[in-house]
KOLBAPA-985309 format. One record per residue: y, x, z of N, C-alpha, C, O in turn. Coordinates in steps of 0.001 Angstrom, whole numbers, padded with zeros to 6 digits, always signed. Atoms other than C-alpha are relative to their C-alpha. Example, Ala and Ser with C-alpha at 12.3 -4.5 7.8 and 13.67 -1.06 7.14 Angstrom:
// KOLBAPA-985309
-001190+000890+000000-004500+012300+007800+001200+000900+000000+001181+001936+000665/-001190-000820-000060-001060+013670+007140+001090-000770+000730+002198-000261+000899/
***
This chain:
// KOLBAPA-985309
-000425+000279+001317-025930+003045+015468-001021+000459-000980-001664+001503-000864/+001118-000276+000921-028197+002705+012345+000632+001148-000767+001845+001348-000810/-000320-001017+001286-027955+005437+009831+000681-000418-001240+001534+000196-001880/-000477+000782+000985-027383+002959+007357+001496-000702+000085+002143-001085-000890/-001579+000434-000057-023942+001747+008760+001169+000785-000502+001126+002010-000622/-001433-000741+000226-020450+002654+007784+000770+000025+001153+000533-000798+002037/-000991+000087-000861-017691+003515+009943+001508-000354-000861+001850+000431-001745/-001052+000227+000634-014333+001812+008737+001051+000424+000852+001033-000024+001999/-001333-000696-000533-010927+003799+009755+001101-000750-000424+001413-000783-001614/-001712+000669+000214-007527+001805+009939+000760+001172+000083+000734+001915+001064/-001010-001239-000034-005080+004401+009051+001446-000449+000018+001743-001519-000513/-001284+000268+000200-001409+004465+009469+000492+001432-000424-000017+002455+000034/-000591-001345+000264+000891+007235+007703+001379-000295-000614+001731-001374-001090/-001408-000232+000618+004316+008162+006547-000327+000659-001265-000628+001852-001243/+000215-000459+001163+003803+008635+003029+000845+001175-000725+000466+001783-001726/-001080-000648+000555+006818+010645+002369-000522+001410-000437-000043+001816-001495/+000179-001331+000322+005233+014188+002229-001420+000070-000458-002037+001133-000387/+001269+000127+000602+001939+012912+000649+000044-000415-001398+000756-001343-001782/+000189+000561+001418+000889+012753-003076-000766-000975-000155-001583-000972-001076/+000977+001186-000017-000750+009591-002374-001039+000088+000918-001189+001087+001621/+001124-000010-000654-003765+008550-000747-001127+000724-000197-001749+001220+000743/+001394-000312+000522-006659+009711-002783+000301+001578-000326+001375+002004-000750/-000209-001569+000452-007367+013671-003265+000093+000161-001396-000562-000577-002131/-000359-000265+001335-006283+014852-006385+000491+001723-000226+000615+002481+000736/-000415-001160+000026-005144+018146-008026+001318-000135-000793+001580-001152-001436/-001198+000147+000679-001751+019018-009419+000089-000187-001620-000945+000059-002241/-000030+000299+001384-000647+018175-013051-000641+001204-000763-001434+001024-001688/+000675-001177+000403-001616+021672-013825-001356+000395+000045-001989+001119-000723/+001552-000295-000406-004917+021672-012185-000087+001215+000641-001188+001764+000605/+000123-001412-000622-004156+024889-010298-000472-000225+001341-001475+000341+001776/+000439+000178-001490-004450+023767-006873-000039-001659+000685+000702-002560+000291/-000367+001352-000663-004876+020650-004726+001162-000330+000902+001571+000422+001787/-001292+000336-000626-001953+018872-003473-000315-000888+001250-001370-001517+001330/+000363+000738-001149-001658+017222-000090+000069-001409-000082+001068-002030-000443/+000031+001385+000121-002979+013810+000136-000466-000636+001562-000802+000116+002477/+000676+000469-001398-004091+011584+003198-001366+000175-000069-001919+000427+001001/+001365-000200-000196-007661+011872+002106-000265+001614+000242-001165+002073+000946/+000558-001511-000259-007554+015714+001907+000350+000404+001565-000213+001356+002106/+000078-000524-001503-006225+015765+005699-000895-000718+000810-001343-000237+001852/+001089+000694-000728-008576+012937+006718-001435+000950-000203-002307+001102+000652/+001505-000747+000321-011500+015109+005074+000012+001225+000867-001011+001663+001391/+000225-001363-000956-010433+018278+007043-000180-000560+001302-001191-000171+001887/+000272+000529-001390-010228+016453+010273-001520-000297+000169-002171+000370+000973/+001469+000526+000046-013733+014753+009737-000938+001252+000085-001810+001394+000942/+000829-001042+000165-015204+017953+008640+000022+000966+001285-000999+001483+001737/-000353-000666-001408-013522+019769+011874-000995-000370+001038-001629+000463+001687/+000762+000781-000809-015401+017177+013862-001556-000093-000078-002296-000039+000904/+001385+000124+000208-018701+016827+012410-000770+001356-000574-001998+001414-000637/+000595-000985+000605-019286+020134+010867-000337+000001-001373-000836+001011-001869/+000491+000140+001395-019906+019008+007446+001088-001001-001061+001820-001856-000564/-000845+000968+000815-018008+017260+004346-000559-001255+000040-001767-001489+000084/+000557+001460-000260-018021+013549+004628+000648-000685-000924+001876-000612-000873/-000354+000798+001127-017601+011276+001561+001036-001128+000511+000686-001848+001447/-001198+000904-000356-014306+009103+001929+000221-001090-001105+000279-000680-002264/-000161+001043+001047-013788+005552+000022+001276-000630+000591+001221-000892+001793/-001113+000593-000373-010233+004040+000313+000124-001413-000447-000330-001671-001562/+000086+001312+000606-009627+000317-000017+001110-000319-000995+001019-001178-001871/-000952+000089+001055-006427+000748-001825+000634+001342-000180+000767+002143+000745/-000453-001381+000481-005000+003657-003575+001718-000017+000239+002366-000819-000434/-001466+000156-000066-001259+004189-002510+000388+001290-000899-000336+002266-001093/-000588-000996+000857+000955+006273-004747+000876+000869+000780+001204+000459+001894/-000781-001111-000786+003056+009416-003589+001308-000650+000563+002078-001280-000162/-001250+000560-000698+005782+008367-001210-000183-001368+000613+000768-001853+001226/+000008+001477-000591+004333+004783-000127-000801+000488+001464-001578+001412+001701/+000773-000229-001073+003385+004336+003312-000913-001022+000358-001174-001952-000405/+001127+001056-000280+000773+002407+005248+000020-000188+001590+000318+000723+002363/+000242+000398-001455+000200+000545+008678-001205-000249+000089-001715-000009+001183/+001445+000434-000022-003272-000662+007767-000775+000375-001146-001529-000485-001601/+000831-000507+000903-004833+001290+005194-001474+000258+000536-001663+000928+001552/+001072-000242-000594-008561+001141+005484-000921+000914-000893-001020+000803-002115/+000972-001174+000750-011167+004221+004686-001413-000288+000584-001564-000605+001764/+001459+000129-000240-014916+003911+004758-000637+001484+000071-000179+002309-000721/+000893-001141+000016-017493+006946+005724-001029-000414+000423-001027-001382+001184/+001291+000293-000412-021063+006912+006150+000012+000246+001535+000609+001249+001925/+000110-000253-001454-021829+006505+010159-000791+001215+000447-001994+001412+000271/+000713-001166-000570-022412+009702+011814-000727-000466+001194-000122-001136+002031/+000816+000531-000859-025306+009025+014032+000280+000883+001373-000193+000377+002391/-000103-000900-001025-024320+011877+016569+001315-000358+000808+001535+000279+001837/-001154+000435-000745-021154+010312+017803+000413-001561+000047+000210-002302-000915/-000197+001501+000000-019948+006819+019047+001260-000118-000947+001982+000780-001381/-001250+000127+000947-017382+005176+016954+001384+000247+000525+002245+000747-000200/-001319-000203-000613-014424+005252+019463+000112+001334+000206+001250+001787+000084/-000030-001757-000265-015191+009126+020224+000185+000545-001314+000843+001569-001496/-000374-000761+001567-015177+009799+016433+001518-000341-000134+002279+000594-000385/-001367+000518+000443-011819+007765+015991+000962+000926+001067+002013+001305+000550/-000747-000762-000714-010298+009814+019005-000079+001600-000387+000891+002357-000347/+000197-001526+000445-011587+013220+017882+000552+000367-001122+001200+001409-001230/-000780-000311+001088-010539+012758+014365+001534-000162+000129+002271+000650-000430/-001540+000058-000280-007052+011682+015377+000703+001124+000546+001798+001524+000149/-000533-001170-000428-006606+014543+017431+000064+001222-000855+000602+002249-000443/+000060-001251+000946-007137+016922+014459+001032-000374-001037+001533+000558-001666/-001047+000520+000860-004696+014880+012314+001428+000501-000065+001811+000744+001079/-001377-000357-000212-001059+015957+011649+000787-001193+000239+000331-002308-000013/-000812+000953-000638+001713+013993+013006+000304-001265-000983+000672-002367-000576/-000595+001219+001103+002418+011819+009703-001089-000845-000329-000955-001703-001201/+001084+001062+000288-000923+010087+009758-000704-000057+001378-000609+000836+002220/+000724+000247-001313-003151+008507+012612-001086-000788-000289-001047-001377-001369/+000951+000964+000181-006264+006584+012928+000226-001065+001106+000010-000800+002289/-000297+001201-000979-005356+003259+014647-001099-000709+000439-000951-001348+001482/+001287+000825-000236-008825+001691+014757-000985+000543-000722-000880+001182-001769/+001531-000348+000697-012511+002242+014072-000628-000809+000126-000360-001461+001135/+001076+001050-000146-015307-000094+013572-001136+000134-000828-001001+000745-001888/+001358-000023+000702-018902-000409+012355-000010-001204-001051+000430-002319-000771/+000309+000967+001037-019695-002284+009197-001334+000271-000530-001753+001417-000694/+001336-000212+000654-023115-002991+007712-000136+000970-001301+000871+001254-001950/+000038-000648+001373-024302-000981+004757-000199-001210-001042-000772-002246-000706/-000161+000888+000932-023842-002875+001539+001293-000655-000379+001464-001394-001348/-001437+000472+000172-020206-003629+001895+000822+001141-000546+000642+002277-000108/-000924-000783+000477-017598-001945-000031+001333-000326+000348+001831-001416+000067/-001258-000030-000499-014414-001340+001415+001208-000324-001075+002264-000859-000737/-000929+000411+001018-012542-001735-001810-000417-001236-000853+000473-001922-001357/+000271+001303+000653-014398-004555-003480-000226-001253+000718-000089-002350+000177/+000270+001063-000827-015253-006701-000672+001091-000217+001094+000715-000805+002108/-000939+000217-000795-012010-006765+001147+000634-001378-000446+000437-001718-001612/-000541+001391+000435-010119-010329+001061+001344+000182-000459+002078-000789-000642/-001452-000184+000511-006943-008764-000110+000873+000898+000752+000440+001515+001726/-000805-001053-000374-003958-006699+000581+001438-000631+000353+001844-001615-000267/-001399+000584-000392-000436-007363+002255+000962+001243-000095+000822+002181+000691/-000737-000972-000215+002386-005149+001263+001478-000519+000198+001805-001647-000171/-001159+000309-000319+005889-005105+002376+001072+000893-000748+000915+002093-000521/-001143-000716+000470+008995-003761+000447+001296-000104+000695+001695-001268+000667/-001164-000178-000646+012157-002979+002328+001332+000507-000659+001517+001689-000951/-001187-000360+000562+015547-003074+000910+001167+000103+000863+001309-000819+001667/-001336-000020-000860+018948-001980+002632+001029-000510-000665+000911-000169-001842/-001263+000333+000553+022312-003551+001595+000871+001352+000045+000781+002204+000928/-001079-001355-000155+025092-000803+000720+000585+000272+001317+001151-000674+001864/-000652-000639-001127+026296+001084+003685-000319+001255+000222-001121+001818-000522/+000093-001445-000288+026504+004470+005331-001615+000322+000142-002454-000360+000730/+001367-000565-000073+023345+006547+004863-000508+000240+001349+000203+000600+002286/+000797-000022-001558+020785+006597+007833-001228+000624-000231-002112-000088-000707/+001253-000429+000314+017998+009077+007570-001322-000507+000712-002463-000253+000326/+000992+000622-000765+016039+007176+010171-000347-001497-000895-001419-002095-000802/+000167+001254+000806+016311+004132+007881-000486+000419-001244-001654+000133-001506/+000298-000172+001196+016312+005458+004474-001260+000704-000609-001547+000770-001805/+001247-000653+000234+013104+007334+004703-001026-001066-000195-002121-000875-000724/+001081+001194+000455+011427+003949+004513+000300-001302-000503-000337-002350-000398/-000259+001183+000820+013432+001799+002438+001092+000487-000993+001651+001578-000881/-000840-000166+001146+015651+001434-000809+001313-000354+000490+001432-001545+000774/-001394+000268-000321+019344+001522+000168+000642-000110-001513+001003+000856-002186/-000606+000390+001271+020653-000300-002990+001411+000128-000072+002128+000117+000929/-001337-000244+000214+023933+000230-004777+000887-001365+000030+002111-001448-000077/-000457+001433+000520+024286-003666-005085+000001-000846+001200-000885-000607+002020/+000129+001279-000851+024968-006715-002783-000877-000963-000575-000648-001541-001638/+001287+000975+000592+021781-008822-003224+000218-001356+000427+000858-001626+001444/+000034+001385-000398+021360-012560-003280-001274-000206+000220-002018-000344-000751/+001289+000431-000285+018221-013268-001286-000466-001296-000442-001602-001492-000876/+000389+001530+000348+018160-016872-001970-000379+000030-001592-001425-000485-001986/+000787+000030+001183+018018-016163-005730-001139+000833-000391-001806+000624-001404/+001379-000809+000307+015260-013397-005444-000985-000955+000351-001995-001161-000322/+001273+000893-000489+013330-015901-003423-000418-001209-000901-001548-001699-000873/+000258+001024+001027+013657-018562-006141-000732+000439-001225-001563-000244-001825/+000571-000869+000981+012754-016018-008668-001590+000306+000085-002381+000338-000859/+001257-000415-000423+009648-015083-006807-001203-000837-000115-002391-000515-000145/+000951+001293+000047+008074-018367-007025-000916+000293-001258-002133+000113-001224/+000672-000049+001210+007149-017571-010581-001160+000992-000110-002027+000800-000962/+001038-000800-000400+004900-014773-009504-001236-000442+000901-002221+000290+001000/+000964+000378-000834+002778-016634-007215-001090-000675-000844-000843-001218-001921/+001070+000646+000701-000656-017885-008184-000869+001102-000919-000718+002298-000672/+001082-000815+000816-003327-016305-010757+000925+000143-001334+001188-000905-001924/-000629-000493+001313-001289-014505-013894-000677+001185-000381-001441+001837+000332/+000229-001310+000608-001810-011732-016255+001490+000735+000334+002619+000330+000059/-001345-000916-000356+000590-008824-014853+000006+001016-000833+000389+002090-000368/+000149-001182+000970+000074-006671-017943+001535+000675-000024+001714+001887+000089/-001652-000198-000083+004171-006623-018022+000495+000521+001160+001703+000749+001222/-000640-000377-001112+004355-005414-014502-000920+001257+000719-001169+001338+001922/+000709-001127-000561+002340-002181-014170+000341+001269-000848+000967+001264-001909/-000317-001324+000543+002503+001454-014942-000602+000350-001280-001703-000131-001549/+000628-000170+001276+001889+002792-018363-001187+000552+000106-002042+000373-000762/+001352-000760+000026-000867+004876-017168-001042-000669+000749-002069-000051+001028/+000885+000874-000763-002604+001940-015250-001281+000025-000876-001250-000221-002082/+001191+000098+000647-006198+002178-016092-000918-001210+000350-002122-001174+000095/+000777+001099-000548-007300-001197-014607-000676-000550-001236-000098-000480-002321/+000627+000544+001144-009945-002898-016859+000358-001489-000201+000005-002029-001249/-000423+001577+000220-008599-006547-016498+001526-000063+000866+001700+000522+001935/-001445-000046-000673-004717-007288-015570+000310-001189+000749+001425-001326+001252/-000057+001289-000589-005251-010637-014121-000072+000246+001399-001020+000907+001823/-000089+000006-001506-004240-010897-010324+000476-001172+000544+001253-001874-000103/-000560+001090-000776-003614-013499-007758+000924+000389+000929+000688+001296+001727/-001133-000163-001307-000642-013482-005549+000189-001075+000828+000928-001971+000419/+000030+001073-000858-001000-015733-002773+001344-000596+000540+001622-001786+000682/-001283+000448-000502+002414-015650-001457+000793+001029+000053+000326+002121+000375/-001148-000791+000034+005819-013990-001769+001071-000466+001200+001279-001678+001262/-000858+000273-001023+008305-014044+001218+001362+001015-000301+001226+002231-000439/-000986-001010-000012+011828-012631+000860+000760-000605+001321+001072-001788+001459/-000566+000142-001265+013362-012443+004282+001294+001072+000398+001336+002257+000068/-001285-000881-000266+016804-011103+005608-000009-000039+001659-000358-000910+002456/-000056-000330-001629+017386-009486+009053+000943+001112-000095+001144+001834-001072/-001008-001034-000319+019979-007296+010623-000454+000721+000989-001085+000169+001890/+000260-001001-001047+019513-004147+012673+001321+000913+000160+001843+001542-000761/-001382-000772+000110+022602-002498+013885+001022-000318-001027+001537-001421-001210/-001152+000049+001114+025009-001763+011094-000640-000416-001361+000112-000828-002244/+000756+000355+001096+022296-002453+008420-000543-001543-000156-001059-002168+000771/+000842+001288+000354+021097-005755+006681-001047+000241-000901-000819+000868-001936/+001199-000207+000772+017733-005726+005273-000392-001039-000706-000127-002170-000300/+000727+001195+000534+015820-007730+002690-001371+000748+000011-001608+001880-000410/+001447-000437+000253+012155-007445+003028-000762-001023-000971-000602-002238-000860/+000788+000801+000770+009829-008734+000399-001500+000155+000253-002043+001231+000002/+001468+000005-000433+006240-009520+001528-000769-000400-001016-000468-001447-001590/+001000+000556+001150+003398-009766-001030-001345-000093+000506-001801+000928+001020/+001466-000081-000173-000123-010792-000398-000698-000409-001229-000298-001295-001985/+000877+000088+001389-002511-010756-003131-001381+000357+000124-001758+000781+001217/+001604-000358+000007-006334-010145-003984-000005+001474-000384-000797+002256+000141/+000024-001361+000498-005532-006957-005727+001257+000471-000599+002144-000381-000542/-001205-000386+000593-002760-005079-007432-000315+001108-001061-001284+001866-001034/+000059-000979+001257-002187-003034-010646+000907+001234+000631+001573+001192+001665/-000733-001279-000469-000695+000484-010375+001398-000337-000147+001717-000771-001254/-001157+000221-000011+002983+000057-009418+000522-001567-000099+001677-001970-000236/-000312+001399+000116+002744-003564-009534+001277-000736+000816+002187-001404+000324/-000630+000420-000925+004414-004371-006365+001590+000606-000163+002616-000049+000020/-001388-000692+000116+007319-001882-006972+000751-000557-001444+001968-000639-001616/-000970+000559+001466+008174-003287-010679+000218-001692+000521+001276-002266+000263/-000547+001263-000499+008044-006797-009061+001091+000060+000873+001864-000874+000658/-001033-000277-000758+010513-005747-006563+001048+000473-000832+002145+000076-000439/-001078-000693+000538+012678-003898-008907+000337-001285-001011+001498-001358-001412/-000335+001195+000803+012468-007317-011122+000994-000993+000859+002030-001482+000407/-000769+000839-000678+013695-009357-008213+001571+000656+000505+002600+000039+000781/-001457-000561-000334+016486-006838-007376+001105-000239-001184+002314-000446-001075/-001019+000254+001247+017821-007238-010931+000650-001487+000045+001753-001811-000396/-000471+001401-000159+017980-010952-010081+000957-000184+000906+001932-000925+000782/-000920+000233-001264+019509-010509-006743+001456+000762-000310+002547+000466+000177/-001714-000653+000378+022431-008217-008211+000486-000894-001042+001623-000590-001404/-000644+000672+000826+022995-010918-010753-000180+000737-001449+000719+000504-002257/+000026-000652+001534+021877-008785-014098-001075-000862-000566-000935-001260-001722/+000884+001088+000668+018691-011122-014539+000155-001229+000471+000535-001307+001639/-000262+001374-000576+018879-014908-014198-001665-000214+000541-002522+000645+000331/+001035+000250-000744+015926-016570-012244-001219-000299-001062-002342-000448-000580/+001112+000303+000768+013769-017269-015539-000604+001432-000555-001597+001593-001265/+000605-001377+000616+013392-013546-016214-001509+000414+000620-002277+001132-000021/+001350-000426-000453+010240-013190-013961-001007-000758-000622-002032-000140-000911/+000738+000805+000966+008548-015889-015809-000107+000580-001387-001205+000607-001942/+000033-000794+001463+009446-014068-019224-000695+001089+000042-001434+001294-000921/+000850-001145-000236+007929-010929-017944-001090-000548+000019-001760-000077-000900/+001244+000348-000009+004951-012701-017271-000664-000425-001466-001759-000100-001925/+000488+000808+001249+004718-014673-020497+000023+001077-001178-000833+001007-002060/+000109-000931+001039+005493-011785-022731-000834+001163+000120-001195+001768-000890/+000783-000946-000241+003507-009279-021101+000688+001240-000354-000104+002168-000523/-000737-001023+000577+006035-006746-022178+000803+000734+001209+001626+000180+001938/-000524-000813-001320+006989-003948-019589+001601+000100-000113+002269+000329+000896/-001451-000011-000063+010567-003995-020760+000728-001215+000282+001958-001237+000328/-000509+001300-000442+010911-007746-019805+000291+000023+001338+001085-000753+001871/-000081-000080-001624+010533-006588-016154+000979+000911+000266+001511+001583-000617/-000954-000912-000351+012821-004677-014030-000436+001385+000085-001542+001677-000371/+000391-001265-000351+012823-001036-013001-001254+000048+001032-001556-000975+001646/+000881-000262-001074+010016+000396-010729+000886+000483+001158+001600+001478+001035/-000673-000340-001178+011511+000456-007208-000637+001442+000428-001755+001867+000133/+000668-001304-000547+011355+003921-005357-001217-000327+001007-001255-001361+001674/+001207-000214-000727+008140+004611-003599+000320-000207+001589-000488-000796+002307/-000362-000191-001452+009872+005040-000129+000115-001334+000687-000069-001515+001891/-000127+001438-000723+010427+001378+000418-001265-000953+000216-001184-002068+000732/+001234+000831-000036+006747+000183+000207-000881+000417+000949-001085+001621+001107/+000888-000205-001087+004374-000100+002961-001187-000890-000211-001057-002078-000505/+001227+000985-000038+000724-001347+002953-000206-000336+001461-000564+000466+002324/-000151+000527-001123+000926-003428+005700-001437-000266+000679-001692+000062+001837/+001236+000225-000523-002697-004586+005988-001125-000296-001220-000878-000954-002231/+001269+000378+000723-006251-004693+004332-000580-001105+000541-000868-000959+001729/+000652+001187-000525-007719-007921+004977-001519+000251-000038-002142+000312-001098/+001558-000243-000103-011300-007299+006135-000552-001157+000889-000070-001513+001964/+000584+001288-000764-013596-010308+007123-000633+000462+001406-001422+001399+001522/+000291-000511-001288-014055-010131+010848-001550-000242+000149-002233+000474+000881/+001661+000051-000146-017740-011380+010476-000696+001276-000647-001831+001487-000222/+000570-001377+000435-018610-008001+008611+000214+001033+000858-000157+002146+000485/-000090-001196-000896-017675-005915+011671-001363-000230+000841-001894-001290+001171/+001197-000090-001358-020529-005058+014047+000623+000354+000987+000268-000305+001964/-000650-000159-001222-018204-003543+016568+001506+000440-000056+001753+001360-000836/-001201-000112+000114-014489-003503+017096+000399+001027+000955-000323+001032+001952/-000370-000968-001214-012753-000604+019263+001585-000409+000147+002284+000127+001007/
***
């Protein structure tokens, strides 16, 4: 393995007890809070005996989960890729795991050079609480109309300025993004009825998917009509969009990485 290469780690985590993916301090700056990066950094340092710089493909907020987050590190010459994966995974806590590791040539940036991301938000129709379900979904108070939500979602597809669907503290330099597809699907599992909103795009603003889902929920419960989604885009006014959906229902399903940019998969 060349010293110039990188190793990409595909991570899955239950975000419930994390303050997001990226290392940070608490609002008072008194101590570091628990993040995916802080746990991964400690595991890597335990294996390699030195601090390792980490870069994430996507910054997930507190409480948001992932099945396919990507993180890059400089390739350590002293250990094979799969050996690194297994050694790091053994040192991680139960709510985060390294699912895959592969080598990538120098010069590629895990954040800038990926082909996009797929997020899925899970809603549960009203019913009896279930801790095994509600940890990973938003159990709404309202019966939703998935057909109306799907029709409204079409307005978000394509290239748009999503300035009206981002957090107030979003620091992105540009607010134009491309959503390639939005799918609203219904499924049942036991006593529960689920509505899954899957969104694929090139990149996302802070809280963009959660605000998008909150807007569709307002349509699904009958509080907004189907034209409200277009209005939120046209006015770029946050007040024209719906509320920010709770973080627990959101999962980063996959960061799309070009297979031709891999040197070795495990």
